[in-house]
C-alpha positions as CSV (number, residue, x, y, z in Angstrom):
1,X,-13.9,-14.4,-12.6
2,X,-12.7,-11.6,-10.3
3,X,-14.2,-8.1,-10.8
4,X,-11.2,-6.1,-11.9
5,X,-12.8,-2.7,-11.8
6,X,-10.2,-0.3,-10.5
7,X,-7.1,-1.3,-12.4
8,X,-5.8,-1.0,-15.9
9,X,-4.1,-4.2,-17.2
10,X,-1.7,-2.0,-19.3
11,X,-0.2,-0.3,-16.2
12,X,2.6,-1.8,-14.1
13,X,2.1,-3.3,-10.7
14,X,4.3,-2.6,-7.7
15,X,5.2,-4.2,-4.4
16,X,7.0,-2.6,-1.4
17,X,9.0,-4.8,1.1
18,X,11.7,-4.7,3.7
19,X,13.2,-7.8,2.2
20,X,15.2,-8.6,-1.0
21,X,12.9,-10.7,-3.2
22,X,12.8,-12.2,-6.6
23,X,9.4,-13.8,-6.4
24,X,6.2,-12.6,-4.7
25,X,4.2,-15.2,-2.7
26,X,0.6,-16.0,-3.2
27,X,-1.6,-13.7,-1.0
28,X,0.9,-10.7,-1.2
29,X,-0.3,-7.1,-1.8
30,X,0.4,-5.4,-5.0
31,X,-0.8,-2.0,-6.3
32,X,-0.6,0.1,-9.4
33,X,0.3,3.2,-7.3
34,X,4.1,3.2,-6.9
35,X,3.9,5.8,-4.0
36,X,1.7,3.4,-2.0
37,X,4.1,0.5,-2.6
38,X,7.1,2.7,-1.7
39,X,5.3,3.8,1.6
40,X,4.7,0.1,2.6
41,X,8.4,-0.6,1.9
42,X,9.2,1.4,5.0
43,X,7.0,-0.8,7.3
44,X,4.7,2.0,8.5
45,X,1.9,1.6,11.1
46,X,0.2,4.7,9.7
47,X,-0.4,5.6,6.1
48,X,-2.5,8.5,4.8
49,X,-3.3,9.9,1.4
50,X,-4.4,13.5,0.9
51,X,-7.1,14.7,-1.5
52,X,-4.4,15.6,-3.9
53,X,-3.0,12.0,-3.9
54,X,0.1,12.6,-1.7
55,X,0.9,9.5,0.3
56,X,2.5,10.0,3.7
57,X,3.4,7.5,6.4
58,X,5.1,6.8,9.7
59,X,7.6,4.2,8.5
60,X,11.3,4.7,9.3
61,X,13.1,1.6,7.9
62,X,14.7,1.4,4.5
63,X,13.2,-1.0,2.1
64,X,12.8,-2.1,-1.5
65,X,10.5,-1.1,-4.3
66,X,9.7,-3.7,-6.9
67,X,7.8,-3.8,-10.2
68,X,6.0,-7.1,-11.1
69,X,8.1,-8.4,-14.0
70,X,5.4,-10.3,-15.8
71,X,1.9,-9.8,-17.0
72,X,-0.8,-9.7,-14.3
73,X,-4.1,-11.0,-15.6
74,X,-7.5,-10.5,-14.0
75,X,-7.5,-14.0,-12.7
76,X,-4.2,-13.5,-10.9
77,X,-5.5,-10.9,-8.4
78,X,-8.5,-10.0,-6.2
79,X,-9.2,-6.7,-4.3
80,X,-7.9,-6.6,-0.8
81,X,-11.0,-7.0,1.4
82,X,-10.3,-4.3,4.0
83,X,-12.9,-1.5,4.1
84,X,-10.5,1.2,3.1
85,X,-10.0,-0.4,-0.2
86,X,-13.2,0.8,-1.7
87,X,-11.4,2.5,-4.6
88,X,-9.4,-0.7,-5.2
89,X,-5.9,0.6,-4.8
90,X,-4.6,-2.6,-3.2
91,X,-4.9,-6.2,-4.6
92,X,-3.8,-9.6,-3.4
93,X,-2.1,-12.2,-5.6
94,X,-3.5,-15.6,-6.4
95,X,-0.2,-16.9,-7.7
96,X,3.5,-16.3,-7.4
97,X,4.8,-13.4,-9.5
98,X,8.3,-12.6,-10.6
99,X,9.7,-9.2,-9.3
100,X,12.3,-6.8,-10.5
101,X,14.0,-4.4,-8.1
102,X,13.4,-0.8,-9.0
103,X,15.2,0.8,-6.0
104,X,16.4,0.5,-2.5
105,X,14.1,3.0,-0.7
106,X,15.0,5.5,2.0
107,X,12.5,7.6,3.8
108,X,12.2,11.1,2.4
109,X,11.3,14.0,4.7
110,X,8.4,15.0,2.4
111,X,6.7,11.5,2.6
112,X,7.1,11.1,6.4
113,X,4.2,12.1,8.7
114,X,5.4,14.7,11.3
115,X,5.5,13.8,14.9
116,X,2.5,16.1,15.5
117,X,0.5,14.3,12.7
118,X,1.5,10.9,14.1
119,X,0.4,12.0,17.6
120,X,-3.0,13.2,16.4
121,X,-3.6,10.0,14.4
122,X,-2.5,7.8,17.3
123,X,-4.8,9.7,19.6
124,X,-7.7,9.1,17.2
125,X,-6.7,5.4,17.0
126,X,-6.5,5.0,20.8
127,X,-10.0,6.4,21.2
128,X,-11.2,4.0,18.6
129,X,-9.2,1.0,20.1
130,X,-7.2,0.5,16.9
131,X,-3.4,-0.2,16.8
132,X,-2.6,0.4,13.1
133,X,-4.3,2.5,10.5
134,X,-4.5,3.2,6.8
135,X,-6.3,6.5,6.2
136,X,-7.4,6.9,2.6
137,X,-9.5,9.2,0.4
138,X,-11.9,7.1,-1.6
139,X,-12.8,8.0,-5.2
140,X,-15.7,10.0,-3.9
141,X,-13.4,12.1,-1.7
142,X,-14.7,10.6,1.5
143,X,-12.1,9.8,4.2
144,X,-11.8,6.1,5.0
145,X,-10.1,4.7,8.1
146,X,-9.2,1.1,8.6
147,X,-6.9,-1.0,10.7
148,X,-4.2,-2.6,8.7
149,X,-1.3,-4.9,9.5
150,X,1.0,-3.6,6.6
151,X,2.3,-5.1,3.4
152,X,3.1,-8.7,2.8
């Protein structure tokens, strides 16, 4: 059985996408943080989360925010294996799941990384030889950096 430490089975699950969907494929990313799913609906190459939990990103495309429209059981998911997922904010699906559209998303100014922030992050990435990044504050407050290809 999967170790499900890090999520509450009573809370809803979300998925952000650039496509209209009714069903989520096996191996897709879901999260219980709607701000994270919303950010990934914009197809960002950079995502950050502040100590206060504010999610910002470099995405520019409109997208779709979904809620999983059925119960997600512990055996339906497993933690995403990337190193930045220490606090288990992102999970991958083991079976298809029905989705319900919550909203068509547009990028809000307050969630968008500034050009200066993007330039600084890209400079750090270039020095590290990475092309995409998720920057996250783990539960212990430590900053985690990881390459990431985006949401499924």
